[in-house]
C-alpha positions in Angstrom: -0.1 0.1 0.4 2.9 2.8 0.8 4.4 1.7 -2.7 1.5 3.0 -4.1 0.6 6.1 -1.9 4.2 7.1 -3.0 3.8 6.7 -6.6 0.5 8.5 -6.4 2.0 11.6 -4.6 4.7 11.6 -7.3 2.4 11.5 -10.2 0.2 14.4 -8.3 3.3 16.4 -8.2 4.1 16.1 -12.0 0.4 17.2 -12.5 1.9 20.4 -11.2 4.3 20.9 -14.0 2.7 18.6 -16.9 4.6 20.4 -19.5 7.8 20.3 -17.9 7.5 16.7 -17.4 5.9 15.9 -21.0 9.4 17.7 -22.4 11.3 15.5 -19.7 9.5 12.4 -20.6 10.4 12.9 -24.2 13.9 13.4 -23.5 14.0 10.3 -21.9 12.2 8.3 -24.9 14.9 9.8 -27.2 17.5 8.7 -24.8 16.2 4.8 -24.8 15.4 4.5 -28.6 17.4 7.1 -30.4 20.6 4.2 -30.6 18.0 1.4 -31.9 17.0 0.3 -35.2 14.4 2.7 -34.8 15.5 5.2 -33.9 18.2 5.2 -36.7 15.4 4.6 -39.3 13.3 7.7 -38.1 16.5 10.1 -37.5 15.6 10.5 -34.0 18.7 12.2 -32.0 19.7 12.8 -28.3 18.4 16.2 -27.2 16.1 16.7 -30.4 13.8 19.2 -29.1 10.1 18.8 -29.0 9.6 21.2 -32.1 12.0 19.1 -34.2 10.6 15.7 -33.2 7.0 16.7 -34.5 8.4 18.0 -38.2 10.7 15.5 -38.7 8.8 12.4 -37.4 5.7 11.3 -39.4 2.5 10.1 -37.9 1.8 6.4 -37.8 -0.5 3.6 -37.5 0.5 -0.1 -36.7 1.0 -0.7 -40.0 4.5 1.8 -40.1 5.4 -0.1 -36.8 4.3 -3.5 -37.8 7.9 -4.6 -39.6 9.9 -3.7 -36.7 7.5 -6.0 -34.5 7.9 -9.1 -36.6 12.2 -8.3 -36.7 11.7 -8.7 -32.8 9.7 -11.3 -32.9 12.4 -13.7 -34.9 14.7 -12.8 -32.7 16.5 -9.4 -33.4 18.1 -7.6 -31.1 18.0 -4.0 -30.1 15.6 -3.0 -32.8 13.4 -0.3 -30.3 16.1 -0.2 -27.9 19.5 -1.5 -26.3 17.1 -3.3 -23.6 16.1 -7.1 -23.6 12.8 -7.7 -25.0 11.1 -9.5 -22.5 8.2 -10.5 -23.9 5.8 -9.4 -26.8 2.3 -8.2 -25.3 -0.2 -9.1 -27.8 -3.5 -7.2 -28.9 -6.6 -9.2 -29.3 -6.4 -7.8 -32.6 -8.8 -5.4 -34.2 -8.4 -6.0 -37.7 -6.9 -8.5 -39.3 -3.3 -9.0 -37.8 -2.7 -9.3 -34.2 -0.3 -6.3 -32.6 2.5 -7.4 -30.7 4.1 -4.6 -28.7 7.5 -5.3 -27.3 8.1 -5.2 -23.6 11.2 -4.2 -21.9 12.4 -3.4 -18.4 12.0 -0.6 -18.5 8.4 -0.1 -20.6 7.5 -2.4 -18.0 8.7 -0.5 -15.1 6.6 2.8 -16.4 3.7 0.6 -16.7 4.0 -1.0 -13.1 4.8 3.0 -11.7 1.2 4.1 -13.7 -0.8 1.1 -12.2 0.5 1.3 -8.6 -0.3 5.4 -8.9 -3.9 4.1 -9.7 -3.8 2.4 -6.7 -2.7 5.0 -4.6 -5.7 7.0 -5.7 -7.9 4.6 -5.3 -6.8 4.2 -1.5 -7.1 7.5 -1.0 -10.5 7.6 -2.3 -11.6 4.8 -0.2 -10.4 6.6 3.1 -12.5 9.8 2.0 -15.4 7.4 2.1 -15.0 6.0 4.9 -14.1 2.6 2.8 -12.3 -0.9 3.7 -9.6 -1.6 1.5 -8.5 -5.0 0.8 -8.0 -8.1 -1.4 -10.0 -8.5 -4.9 -10.9 -11.2 -7.4 -10.1 -10.1 -10.8 -10.1 -13.1 -13.6 -7.5 -11.6 -16.1 -5.5 -14.4 -17.7 -1.9 -15.1 -16.6 -1.5 -17.9 -19.2 0.8 -16.3 -21.8 0.0 -17.8 -25.2 3.8 -19.7 -26.4 6.8 -18.4 -28.3 7.6 -16.6 -31.2 9.6 -18.0 -34.2 12.5 -16.0 -32.4 11.8 -17.7 -29.3 9.7 -14.4 -27.4 7.7 -15.2 -25.3 3.9 -13.5 -26.4 0.4 -13.1 -24.7 -1.7 -10.5 -23.5 -1.0 -7.6 -21.8 -2.3 -9.3 -18.6 -0.6 -12.2 -18.9 2.8 -10.4 -19.4 2.3 -8.1 -16.5 1.6 -11.0 -14.2 4.8 -12.5 -15.3 7.1 -10.2 -14.8 5.2 -9.1 -11.3 6.1 -12.5 -10.3 2.6 -12.7 -9.8 3.2 -16.3 -8.3 4.7 -15.1 -5.2 2.1 -12.4 -4.6 -0.8 -13.4 -5.9 -2.0 -14.3 -2.4 -1.3 -11.5 -1.3 -3.9 -9.3 -3.6 -6.5 -12.0 -4.5 -7.7 -14.6 -2.8 -6.4 -17.3 -5.0 -2.9 -18.4 -5.8 -1.2 -18.1 -9.3 -2.2 -21.5 -10.4 -5.7 -20.6 -10.6 -5.1 -17.1 -12.6 -2.6 -19.4 -15.5 -5.4 -21.3 -16.5 -6.2 -20.6 -20.1 -10.2 -21.8 -20.2 -11.9 -18.6 -19.0 -15.1 -20.7 -17.3 -12.7 -23.2 -15.8 -10.9 -19.9 -14.5 -13.9 -18.2 -13.7 -14.9 -21.3 -11.3 -11.9 -21.5 -9.5 -11.3 -17.9 -8.8 -15.2 -18.1 -7.7 -14.4 -21.2 -5.3 -11.7 -19.3 -3.7 -12.9 -16.0 -3.2 -16.7 -17.6 -1.6 -14.6 -18.7 0.7 -13.3 -14.8 2.0 -16.3 -12.8 2.9 -14.0 -10.0 3.7 -13.5 -9.6 -0.3 -12.9 -5.9 -0.8 -13.0 -5.6 -4.7 -13.9 -7.2 -7.7 -12.1 -6.6 -11.0 -13.0 -6.4 -14.8 -11.2 -5.1 -17.9 -13.8 -3.7 -19.5 -17.7 -3.6 -17.8 -19.2 -6.5 -20.3 -16.5 -8.8 -18.3 -18.0 -7.3 -14.7 -21.2 -8.5 -16.2 -19.8 -11.9 -17.3 -18.6 -12.5 -14.1 -21.7 -11.6 -12.6 -23.6 -13.7 -14.7 -21.4 -17.0 -14.7 -21.4 -16.1 -11.1 -25.2 -17.3 -10.7 -25.2 -19.7 -13.2 -22.1 -21.7 -11.3 -24.2 -21.5 -7.8 -25.2 -24.5 -7.8 -21.9 -26.0 -8.1 -20.0 -23.8 -5.7 -22.2 -24.2 -3.0 -21.8 -28.0 -3.7 -18.1 -28.1 -3.9 -17.9 -25.2 -1.0 -19.7 -27.8 1.0 -17.3 -30.8 0.3 -14.3 -28.9 -0.5 -11.5 -29.9 -3.4 -11.5 -28.9 -7.4 -14.8 -30.1 -9.7 -14.1 -32.3 -12.1 -13.8 -30.7 -15.3 -11.3 -28.2 -14.5 -8.0 -29.1 -16.5 -5.1 -29.3 -14.1 -2.2 -31.3 -14.0 -1.8 -34.1 -11.4 0.5 -31.9 -9.0 -1.5 -28.7 -9.8 -4.6 -30.1 -8.7 -3.1 -31.9 -5.6 -2.0 -28.9 -4.7 -5.0 -26.4 -5.4 -7.5 -29.7 -3.4 -5.2 -29.2 -0.4 -5.9 -24.9 -0.7 -9.4 -25.5 -0.7 -11.0 -27.9 2.9 -14.7 -28.4 2.6 -16.6 -25.4 4.5 -20.1 -26.7 5.3 -20.8 -23.5 7.5 -20.1 -21.3 4.8 -22.1 -23.6 2.3 -25.1 -23.7 4.7 -25.1 -19.8 4.9 -25.3 -19.4 1.8 -27.8 -22.3 0.4 -30.0 -20.4 2.9 -29.6 -17.0 1.0 -30.1 -18.7 -2.3 -33.7 -20.4 -1.1 -34.7 -17.0 0.3 -34.0 -15.1 -2.5 -33.6 -17.1 -5.6 -30.4 -16.4 -7.0 -26.9 -15.0 -5.2 -25.4 -12.0 -5.9 -22.0 -10.5 -5.5 -23.0 -8.5 -2.2 -24.8 -11.4 -1.0 -21.6 -13.2 -0.9 -19.4 -10.5 0.0 -21.8 -7.8 1.7 -18.4 -5.6 2.6 -17.4 -4.9 -0.6 -16.0 -1.4 -1.6 -15.9 -1.4 -4.7 -16.1 -2.5 -8.5 -13.0 -1.8 -10.6 -13.2 -1.3 -14.8 -12.9 0.7 -17.4 -15.1 4.0 -17.0 -15.8 7.1 -19.0 -18.9 7.9 -21.8 -17.6 4.6 -23.7 -18.9 2.9 -20.3 -21.9 5.0 -19.7 -24.3 2.8 -21.3 -23.3 -0.2 -19.1 -23.8 1.2 -15.5 -27.7 0.9 -15.2 -26.9 -3.3 -15.8 -24.2 -3.3 -13.6 -26.3 -1.5 -10.8 -28.8 -4.4 -11.2 -26.1 -6.9 -11.2 -23.8 -6.0 -8.0 -25.8 -3.5 -6.6 -25.2 0.3 -5.5 -21.5 -0.1 -5.6 -18.9 3.2 -6.4 -16.5 2.3 -9.7 -13.0 2.8 -9.8 -11.7 3.4 -13.4 -8.2 2.4 -12.7 -6.3 3.4 -16.1 -7.3 4.4 -19.2 -4.9 2.0 -21.2 -4.2 -0.1 -24.2 -1.9 -2.8 -25.3 0.2 0.0 -26.8 0.0 3.1 -24.2 -1.1 3.8 -20.9 -2.8 7.3 -21.8 -4.4 8.1 -18.3 -4.6 7.6 -14.6 -8.6 7.7 -12.8 -8.2 9.8 -9.5 -11.2 9.2 -7.8 -14.6 6.7 -7.4 -17.4 7.1 -10.0 -14.8 9.7 -12.3 -15.2 8.6 -15.9 -12.3 11.6 -16.6 -8.9 10.3 -16.3 -6.0 13.0 -16.0 -3.1 12.2 -18.7 -0.6 10.1 -17.7 1.9 12.8 -18.2 4.7 10.4 -17.4 4.5 7.1 -19.2 4.5 8.9 -22.3 4.6 12.2 -24.8 1.3 13.1 -26.0 0.1 15.1 -28.7 -4.0 15.6 -30.3 -5.0 16.3 -33.2 -8.0 18.4 -33.1 -11.3 17.6 -34.9 -10.7 19.9 -37.7 -7.3 17.9 -38.8 -9.0 14.5 -38.8 -9.2 13.9 -42.8 -6.4 15.7 -43.3 -3.2 13.9 -44.9 -0.9 15.2 -42.7 -2.7 16.4 -39.7 -1.4 19.3 -37.4 -1.3 18.6 -33.7 -1.7 20.6 -30.3 0.5 19.5 -27.0 -1.0 18.6 -23.6 -0.8 22.1 -22.3 -2.4 23.7 -25.6 -6.1 21.5 -25.7 -9.3 23.1 -25.2 -11.9 21.8 -22.5 -14.6 20.3 -24.1 -13.2 19.6 -27.2 -12.7 16.0 -29.2 -9.7 14.9 -30.1 -7.8 11.7 -31.7 -4.9 11.1 -29.2 -0.9 10.4 -30.2 1.6 8.8 -28.2 5.1 8.4 -28.4 6.6 5.8 -26.1 8.9 3.4 -24.2 7.4 0.4 -26.4 8.8 2.2 -29.4 6.2 4.0 -30.6 6.8 6.8 -32.3 3.9 9.4 -33.1 1.6 6.3 -33.1 -2.2 7.3 -33.8 -4.0 4.7 -31.9 -7.3 6.1 -33.1 -8.6 6.6 -29.9 -10.9 9.8 -29.4 -11.6 11.4 -26.2 -13.0 14.6 -25.1 -11.2 17.1 -22.8 -12.9 17.3 -19.9 -11.0 19.5 -17.5 -7.6 20.2 -15.7 -6.0 18.3 -12.9 -3.3 21.0 -11.8 -2.1 21.2 -15.0 -2.5 17.9 -16.7 -5.7 17.9 -18.9 -8.3 15.1 -18.1 -9.7 13.1 -20.7 -12.5 10.4 -21.0 -12.7 8.0 -23.8 -15.3 8.3 -26.4 -14.7 5.6 -29.4 -12.3 4.5 -32.0 -11.8 6.1 -35.3 -14.4 5.3 -37.8 -17.0 3.3 -35.0 -16.9 0.4 -33.4 -19.2 -2.2 -32.1 -18.5 -4.0 -28.7 -19.7 -6.1 -26.9 -17.0 -7.2 -24.7 -14.4 -4.7 -26.4 -13.5 -6.8 -29.4 -14.0 -3.0 -30.8 -15.8 -4.5 -34.6 -15.0 -1.5 -37.8 -16.9 -1.1 -40.1 -13.9 -2.3 -42.3 -14.6 -5.5 -40.1 -18.6 -6.2 -41.0 -17.8 -5.4 -44.6 -15.2 -8.2 -45.4 -17.4 -10.2 -43.4 -20.6 -9.5 -45.5 -18.2 -10.0 -48.7 -16.7 -13.2 -47.8 -20.5 -14.5 -47.2 -22.0 -13.4 -50.1 -19.3 -15.0 -52.2 -19.5 -18.1 -50.4 -23.0 -18.2 -50.9 -23.2 -17.1 -54.3 -25.9 -14.0 -53.2 -26.0 -10.2 -52.9 -27.2 -8.3 -49.7 -29.2 -5.3 -51.0 -28.7 -3.6 -47.5 -27.1 -5.1 -44.3 -26.8 -3.5 -40.6 -25.4 -4.8 -37.1 -26.2 -4.0 -33.9 -26.2 -5.3 -30.2 -29.0 -7.0 -28.7 -29.0 -7.3 -24.7 -29.9 -10.1 -22.8 -29.2 -10.1 -19.3 -26.1 -9.5 -19.1 -24.6 -10.7 -22.3 -24.9 -8.8 -25.6 -25.1 -10.4 -28.7 -25.1 -9.4 -33.0 -27.8 -8.4 -34.5 -27.8 -9.1 -38.1 -30.2 -7.2 -40.2 -30.4 -7.8 -43.4 -31.8 -7.2 -47.1 -31.5 -9.8 -50.1 -31.5 -9.1 -53.8 -34.9 -9.5 -54.9 -34.0 -12.4 -57.0 -32.1 -14.2 -54.5 -33.4 -17.3 -53.6 -35.0 -18.1 -50.2 -31.7 -18.8 -47.0 -32.3 -19.8 -43.8 -31.6 -17.4 -41.6 -29.5 -20.0 -39.0 -27.1 -20.8 -42.1 -26.8 -17.4 -42.6 -26.1 -16.3 -38.8 -23.7 -19.4 -38.7 -21.5 -18.0 -41.6 -21.4 -14.0 -40.9 -20.4 -15.4 -37.1 -17.0 -17.5 -38.7 -16.4 -14.6 -41.1 -16.4 -11.9 -38.8 -14.0 -14.0 -36.3 -11.7 -14.0 -39.3 -11.9 -10.3 -40.2 -11.8 -9.1 -36.2 -9.7 -12.0 -34.2 -10.6 -10.2 -31.0 -14.4 -11.0 -32.1 -13.5 -14.1 -32.3 -11.3 -14.7 -29.4 -14.5 -13.7 -27.3 -16.8 -15.2 -29.2 -16.7 -18.6 -27.3 -16.6 -17.2 -23.7 -18.4 -14.0 -23.5 -20.6 -13.5 -26.4 -23.3 -15.4 -27.8 -23.7 -16.8 -31.3 -25.1 -14.1 -33.6 -29.1 -13.4 -34.4 -30.1 -12.7 -38.3 -32.9 -10.9 -38.8 -34.6 -10.6 -42.4 -36.1 -7.5 -44.3 -38.1 -6.8 -47.2 -36.0 -4.7 -49.3 -36.1 -1.1 -48.9 -36.9 -1.7 -45.4 -33.6 -0.7 -43.5 -33.4 2.8 -45.9 -36.8 3.4 -45.3 -36.6 3.5 -41.6 -33.0 4.5 -41.1 -33.6 7.6 -43.7 -31.6 6.3 -46.4 -31.9 7.0 -49.5 -33.2 4.0 -51.9 -31.7 5.6 -55.0 -28.0 7.0 -53.4 -27.0 10.2 -55.1 -23.9 11.0 -52.7 -20.7 9.5 -51.7 -21.7 8.9 -47.9 -24.8 8.0 -49.2 -23.3 5.3 -51.9 -21.1 4.0 -48.7 -23.9 3.9 -45.8 -22.8 3.1 -42.4 -23.4 -0.5 -41.2 -23.3 0.2 -37.5 -26.4 0.9 -36.5 -27.8 2.1 -32.5 -30.4 1.9 -30.7 -32.5 4.7 -31.7 -36.6 4.5 -31.8 -36.6 4.3 -35.5 -33.8 1.2 -35.2 -36.4 -0.4 -32.6 -39.0 0.1 -34.9 -37.4 -1.6 -38.1 -36.6 -4.8 -35.2 -40.4 -4.9 -35.2 -40.3 -5.4 -38.9 -38.2 -8.6 -39.7 -39.7 -10.9 -41.9 -37.8 -13.9 -40.6 -35.2 -14.3 -37.7 -32.3 -16.9 -36.9 -33.2 -19.3 -33.7 
């Protein structure tokens, strides 16, 4: 706890001098990356001032960084710095290619200090509200995916973090369960084992999910698995069907003794209420930890229904590529720019369509305005445009406060898989080619059901297209979208229910969404596929002519 409070105090001090902090952070990054392959390729040099850096280095996306990541994956040294690459953090991949971001001792240390600073602000916020601090249930995976051709370990950011933080030695201090549970690859099995340890700890204080849909999935599975959990609590041990090697199963069996008194207590609540909610199991919960902000707000009513009236702490506004902001209070959707984790620039809305957009610096942003955020950081990313659109909401001393709005180009996310218009178009094209059919119009939205959301495809077939079973189209589109968006494929099995297809008579979608059936402009020639829950959309869904199961 003291380490987290120290880092929070250190960060707080830097927010008073954010302009100077940004300048010194850029110089530290240049010292770190200038001697590397990427540094020489871009002409980086020590002492390069902010203006010269912005003039000389062009903005780029992951496509520009990808060749350097590939060289690291093949085992080459010195690509982004003179430090050894410990592992490659893999994004879920919201396009056909998985992003691989190098993690070195330095870049990991920078991230870890930001995490500790966020934890320190959480401690402060809890004290201000007289809430208790304690252990948390976090179900993110600690299982690495494997090694690249060059022998570099790779995995999701959470797995890299657990590995480098030596969580196998500290897990029981932070969570109710050992590292062995966090290292279970299968999501459902990892959740069951996490629950089995956590329900034995009535003093649990926090439940954490990277994104709000993950929290809802935890609540849903906790309810579904209640009979199994109470049964195993009564008799003890690891349930059948959990894939563990012999020594690990034996070790975890010893750590899960029978607790009939606790089982009786929970069973009485279940008999009375017909369901077990988190606050029934852990009445002392202090807060939920998940990403917060404008993009998360639509989930808040469902989270409140599933978990009860608990405050939410946003922790970090981050991605695989960067940490952008640190949340400093409970129930606050804005984060303070993480001025020590990277050098940041902002693309104003008037420049979004420019081929070489101009940027403004952190001290030049305007409250209330929207920007695309650009980062230069210790991963070797130089003026990297991730596509995140943020709104500036105020100031924390001299550092801007911001909230994430959306990803550039629009996106659809049930569980932060960030499906884009391009992903949808690719899936539609693949299915049309596969089945020899033509879609006259198409749209996709999310359909809520309990604690989960599934994709609802709304399709019109050309008039001369032979009839086709909507169930076949649902399966085809499910598989095709998994190929165009790896993140959807990765999360589909464990988090997202099967999609549904609704077929409409020709012209229905255009009529109800106000589209022209005879396009006359470029925008009408390329209508949006991602649809949102307007009253017109609700009316449209009611007019479907047939639907899949």
